[in-house]
C-alpha positions in Angstrom: -55.1 -23.4 -35.4 -57.1 -20.1 -35.7 -55.5 -16.8 -35.2 -57.7 -14.8 -33.0 -54.6 -11.4 -32.6 -56.5 -9.2 -35.0 -59.8 -9.7 -33.2 -62.3 -7.1 -34.6 -64.3 -6.7 -32.6 -65.0 -4.4 -29.5 -66.4 -5.7 -26.2 -69.3 -2.6 -26.2 -69.8 -4.4 -30.2 -70.2 -7.8 -28.0 -72.3 -6.7 -25.3 -74.4 -4.7 -27.8 -75.3 -8.3 -29.6 -75.5 -10.2 -26.2 -78.3 -8.2 -25.4 -80.0 -7.9 -28.8 -79.6 -11.6 -30.3 -80.6 -14.6 -27.6 -77.5 -16.5 -30.2 -74.8 -14.3 -29.1 -75.7 -15.2 -25.2 -73.2 -17.1 -23.4 -71.0 -19.5 -24.3 -73.1 -20.8 -27.8 -72.7 -24.5 -29.4 -69.2 -25.5 -29.3 -67.7 -26.0 -33.1 -64.9 -28.5 -34.6 -61.7 -26.8 -35.3 -62.5 -28.0 -39.3 -66.2 -25.8 -39.1 -63.9 -23.1 -37.3 -61.6 -22.7 -40.1 -63.9 -23.1 -42.1 -66.2 -20.6 -41.0 -63.4 -18.2 -40.6 -62.2 -18.7 -44.2 -65.4 -17.1 -44.9 -64.3 -14.1 -43.3 -61.4 -12.9 -44.6 -59.4 -9.1 -44.1 -61.9 -6.7 -45.7 -64.7 -8.3 -42.2 -62.5 -8.2 -39.8 -64.3 -11.5 -38.1 -62.8 -12.2 -34.8 -63.3 -16.2 -34.5 -63.8 -15.5 -30.6 -68.0 -14.4 -31.4 -68.5 -16.9 -33.9 -71.5 -19.4 -33.0 -73.8 -21.9 -34.2 -77.1 -21.3 -33.8 -78.8 -23.4 -36.0 -77.5 -27.4 -36.9 -80.2 -28.6 -38.8 -80.2 -31.4 -40.9 -79.1 -30.1 -44.2 -77.5 -27.0 -42.9 -75.8 -25.5 -39.9 -75.9 -21.5 -39.6 -73.7 -20.0 -37.7 -73.3 -16.1 -37.2 -70.1 -13.7 -36.0 -69.7 -10.7 -35.6 -67.1 -8.0 -37.1 -65.6 -4.7 -37.6 -69.1 -3.5 -36.9 -70.9 -5.6 -38.5 -72.9 -9.5 -37.9 -72.6 -11.8 -40.7 -74.7 -14.8 -40.7 -73.1 -18.0 -42.6 -74.8 -21.5 -44.0 -73.2 -24.0 -44.0 -74.1 -27.0 -46.4 -73.1 -30.6 -44.9 -73.4 -32.6 -48.1 -72.1 -30.8 -50.8 -68.8 -27.8 -50.2 -71.1 -24.1 -49.9 -71.5 -21.5 -47.6 -73.4 -18.5 -48.2 -72.9 -15.3 -46.1 -74.3 -12.9 -45.5 -73.2 -9.0 -44.1 -75.2 -6.4 -42.8 -74.5 -3.9 -39.8 -74.9 -4.6 -36.0 -77.2 -1.9 -35.8 -79.7 -2.5 -38.6 -79.2 -5.8 -37.8 -80.8 -5.3 -34.0 -83.4 -3.1 -35.8 -86.2 -5.1 -35.4 -87.5 -3.3 -38.8 -85.0 -3.8 -40.6 -83.6 -8.3 -39.9 -80.8 -9.4 -42.0 -82.4 -11.8 -44.5 -80.7 -14.2 -47.3 -82.4 -16.2 -50.1 -80.1 -19.0 -51.1 -80.7 -21.3 -54.1 -80.4 -24.5 -53.7 -78.8 -27.5 -56.6 -83.0 -28.7 -55.9 -84.6 -25.4 -57.6 -85.3 -25.1 -53.7 -84.7 -21.7 -51.6 -83.1 -21.4 -48.4 -83.9 -18.0 -47.0 -82.7 -17.9 -43.6 -83.1 -14.7 -41.5 -80.8 -12.9 -38.4 -83.8 -12.0 -35.7 -83.5 -10.1 -32.6 -84.6 -11.3 -29.2 -88.6 -10.6 -29.1 -89.5 -11.8 -32.4 -90.7 -15.6 -32.3 -91.3 -16.0 -35.8 -92.4 -15.2 -39.0 -95.3 -15.5 -41.5 -93.6 -16.1 -45.3 -96.1 -15.6 -47.7 -94.7 -17.4 -51.3 -96.9 -18.1 -54.4 -98.2 -21.1 -52.7 -99.9 -19.6 -49.9 -98.5 -18.4 -46.4 -97.0 -20.4 -44.2 -95.3 -20.0 -40.3 -91.9 -20.7 -39.2 -90.3 -20.2 -36.0 -87.0 -17.7 -35.4 -84.9 -20.5 -32.5 -81.6 -19.1 -30.5 -82.2 -15.6 -33.1 -82.3 -17.3 -36.9 -85.4 -18.5 -38.6 -84.2 -20.9 -41.9 -87.2 -22.7 -43.8 -86.9 -24.1 -47.5 -89.4 -24.0 -49.9 -90.0 -24.9 -53.8 -92.3 -22.2 -54.1 -90.7 -18.9 -54.6 -91.3 -16.1 -51.2 -93.1 -13.6 -52.2 -92.6 -11.8 -48.8 -91.6 -12.1 -44.7 -94.2 -10.2 -42.1 -92.6 -10.8 -38.5 -94.1 -8.6 -35.2 -91.6 -6.5 -32.8 -91.8 -7.0 -29.0 -94.1 -4.0 -29.2 -96.5 -5.1 -31.5 -95.9 -3.4 -34.8 -96.5 -5.7 -37.2 -93.5 -5.5 -40.3 -92.8 -6.9 -43.3 -90.6 -7.5 -46.4 -90.7 -7.8 -50.1 -88.8 -10.8 -51.1 -85.9 -10.1 -54.2 -87.9 -11.4 -57.3 -85.7 -14.7 -57.5 -86.7 -15.4 -54.4 
């Protein structure tokens, strides 16, 4: 059983997350005890992750994507289904809530592909991905972008609710 007595999330922090991200409104998808333990293992004392805020954001054939709040941060975790592995990234809630600076991570997979995962605030419905092979689009569902590509990612672009176009260059090995 997970001990939630050390929960680090202050009520106004959760309220802000609920305001900015669809994934934090309501109870989200129920997690099994095993899933909760696996997610919380990633968040040791450095992150102060709050088990009461874990949400299953996307359940995909290859992986599940979870989000969780901690001490001033929001974390996104990809939990692989076929192999033991979890990729995680965290950033400040302030940065993630800003449509100019969403949280995006790139994970190299064993088959040579790259998984791109992002946490985007409300009002961003999709992202255009530029790869070496050209352009493609992917939806943002329940605040999460998740796609796999075998082509090197060059950049992502999206439009915020205020109509402004934004872009983010991928890392050189993206």
